[in-house]
C-alpha positions in Angstrom: 194.0 72.3 -55.0 195.0 75.3 -52.6 198.6 75.3 -51.6 199.6 78.7 -50.3 203.0 77.4 -49.6 203.6 76.8 -53.5 204.9 80.0 -55.0 207.4 79.1 -57.7 208.6 81.7 -59.6 206.9 82.7 -62.8 207.8 84.5 -66.1 204.7 86.2 -67.8 205.5 86.2 -71.7 203.4 88.8 -73.5 203.8 88.5 -77.3 203.0 91.9 -78.8 203.0 93.3 -82.4 201.3 96.7 -83.0 198.8 96.7 -80.2 198.7 100.1 -79.1 195.0 100.0 -78.4 195.1 97.1 -75.7 198.7 96.9 -74.5 198.3 99.1 -71.5 195.1 97.2 -70.6 197.1 94.1 -70.8 200.0 95.2 -68.7 197.9 96.7 -66.1 196.0 93.1 -65.7 199.2 91.6 -65.5 200.7 93.9 -63.0 197.7 93.2 -60.6 198.1 89.5 -61.1 201.8 89.9 -60.2 200.8 91.8 -57.0 198.1 89.3 -56.2 200.9 86.5 -56.4 203.8 88.2 -54.9 205.7 90.8 -57.0 208.9 89.3 -55.8 208.0 85.9 -57.6 206.8 87.2 -60.9 208.6 89.0 -63.9 206.6 90.4 -66.9 208.4 90.1 -70.1 207.1 91.9 -73.2 208.0 90.5 -76.4 207.6 93.5 -78.6 208.0 93.1 -82.4 206.0 96.3 -83.2 207.0 98.6 -85.8 204.5 101.2 -85.1 204.1 103.6 -82.0 203.1 100.7 -79.7 206.8 100.5 -78.7 206.8 104.0 -77.3 203.5 103.3 -75.4 205.1 100.2 -74.0 208.4 102.1 -73.0 205.9 104.6 -71.1 204.1 101.9 -69.3 207.0 99.9 -68.2 208.6 103.3 -67.1 205.5 104.1 -64.7 205.4 100.3 -63.2 209.2 100.6 -62.5 208.3 102.8 -59.7 206.0 100.4 -58.2 208.8 97.7 -57.9 206.7 95.5 -60.8 209.4 93.6 -62.5 208.6 94.3 -66.1 211.1 94.3 -69.1 210.9 94.3 -73.0 212.4 91.9 -75.5 213.0 93.5 -78.7 214.6 91.6 -81.5 216.3 93.1 -84.8 213.8 91.2 -87.0 210.4 89.3 -86.7 212.1 85.8 -87.7 209.7 83.1 -86.9 207.0 85.8 -85.8 205.2 84.7 -82.7 207.1 81.5 -82.2 210.4 83.0 -82.7 209.6 85.7 -80.1 208.6 83.1 -77.7 211.7 81.0 -78.3 213.8 84.0 -77.8 212.1 84.7 -74.4 212.5 81.0 -73.6 216.2 81.4 -74.0 216.7 84.0 -71.5 214.1 83.1 -69.0 215.3 81.7 -65.6 212.0 81.2 -64.0 210.6 77.6 -63.6 207.1 78.4 -65.1 206.0 80.5 -68.0 202.7 82.1 -68.4 201.6 83.3 -71.8 198.9 85.8 -72.6 198.1 87.4 -76.1 197.7 91.0 -76.3 194.0 91.3 -76.2 193.7 89.2 -73.0 192.8 90.5 -69.6 194.0 87.7 -67.2 192.2 87.6 -63.6 194.1 88.8 -60.7 194.1 85.1 -59.2 194.9 83.2 -62.4 198.5 82.1 -60.9 197.2 81.3 -57.6 194.4 79.0 -58.8 196.7 77.3 -61.5 200.2 76.9 -60.3 199.4 74.4 -57.1 198.1 72.0 -59.6 201.9 71.5 -60.7 202.9 70.7 -57.1 200.6 67.7 -57.2 201.8 66.2 -60.5 205.5 66.2 -61.6 204.5 65.0 -65.1 202.2 68.1 -65.6 203.6 70.1 -68.6 200.8 72.7 -69.4 197.9 74.1 -67.7 195.2 75.6 -70.2 192.4 77.8 -69.1 189.1 78.6 -70.8 188.7 81.7 -72.8 185.8 84.3 -72.4 184.7 87.3 -74.3 184.5 90.8 -73.4 182.5 92.0 -76.4 180.4 88.8 -76.9 177.0 90.8 -77.6 178.7 93.6 -79.5 177.1 92.5 -82.9 176.1 89.4 -84.8 179.6 88.8 -85.9 181.1 88.7 -82.3 178.4 86.5 -81.1 179.0 84.1 -84.1 182.8 83.8 -82.9 182.1 83.6 -79.4 179.9 80.7 -80.0 182.7 79.0 -82.1 185.2 79.3 -79.5 182.9 78.3 -76.9 182.3 75.0 -78.8 186.1 74.5 -78.8 186.4 75.0 -75.0 183.2 73.5 -73.7 182.9 70.5 -76.0 186.3 69.9 -77.9 188.4 70.3 -74.8 186.4 69.0 -72.2 185.8 65.8 -74.4 189.4 65.4 -75.1 190.2 65.8 -71.5 187.6 63.3 -70.3 188.5 60.6 -73.0 192.4 61.2 -71.9 193.1 62.0 -75.4 195.9 64.4 -76.6 195.0 67.9 -76.0 196.4 71.3 -77.3 197.7 74.4 -75.6 195.8 77.2 -77.2 198.7 79.7 -77.4 197.3 82.0 -74.7 195.8 82.0 -71.2 198.0 78.8 -69.9 201.0 78.1 -67.8 204.0 75.6 -68.8 206.7 74.1 -67.1 209.9 75.4 -68.8 212.2 72.4 -68.4 209.5 70.3 -70.3 209.2 73.0 -72.9 212.9 72.9 -73.6 212.9 69.1 -73.4 210.4 69.1 -76.2 212.6 71.5 -78.3 211.1 74.6 -77.5 209.1 76.9 -80.0 209.3 75.9 -83.8 208.3 78.3 -86.4 208.3 75.6 -88.8 204.4 75.7 -88.4 201.7 78.1 -88.3 200.3 76.4 -85.3 203.4 76.6 -82.9 201.0 76.1 -79.7 199.5 72.9 -81.2 202.9 71.5 -82.3 204.7 71.9 -78.9 201.9 70.7 -76.8 201.8 67.4 -79.0 205.7 67.0 -78.7 205.4 67.3 -75.0 202.6 64.9 -74.7 204.6 62.5 -77.1 207.4 62.6 -74.3 204.9 61.7 -71.6 203.9 65.1 -70.1 200.3 65.9 -69.4 198.1 69.0 -70.2 195.3 70.0 -67.5 192.4 71.7 -68.9 190.8 73.9 -66.3 187.1 74.9 -67.6 186.4 77.0 -64.6 189.6 79.1 -64.8 188.9 81.9 -67.1 
């Protein structure tokens, strides 16, 4: 559904660890996404656990975008406790926005992803997570990338679609999704007790009666 009047505040969480080759591309895409949605409604939080020169590159980029009124901040921890789950939990605890969008460092989210996903939350109060489909920049680079792309396509075209159609439990894939913060908190937040913190949280949220919407055409 399209609802131009539903523009809640969104915090974009970007977990990063030693990603100097792709972090500028990621932040550029998120800045465009913020401008398309409304820069006054979006904050970009970089969860930087890097121990190489990625940190320096991030600081340069944040300085560049500060002159464009893009709200872009960096969260750095004193240690990598809990790894990605720990970084996401630390960000959750200091996020005031109603919704959280998460993208891994190698993603390039489209400019309209927030405008096309957030309206669904307005129509379903029990909706806790929206998961989009993953696509690939380098599918045809070599035989390995073709095989990996095929495997991921099987998950998103067959598994996720089948689970959604059968009204079975689904999983948040850890990136390319939007979460309603209060339901994440009610479910206990991010746990580092498992390597699959995304699957773990999504199942805990569904056990509380909240739903996951899978959008195959949003990628």
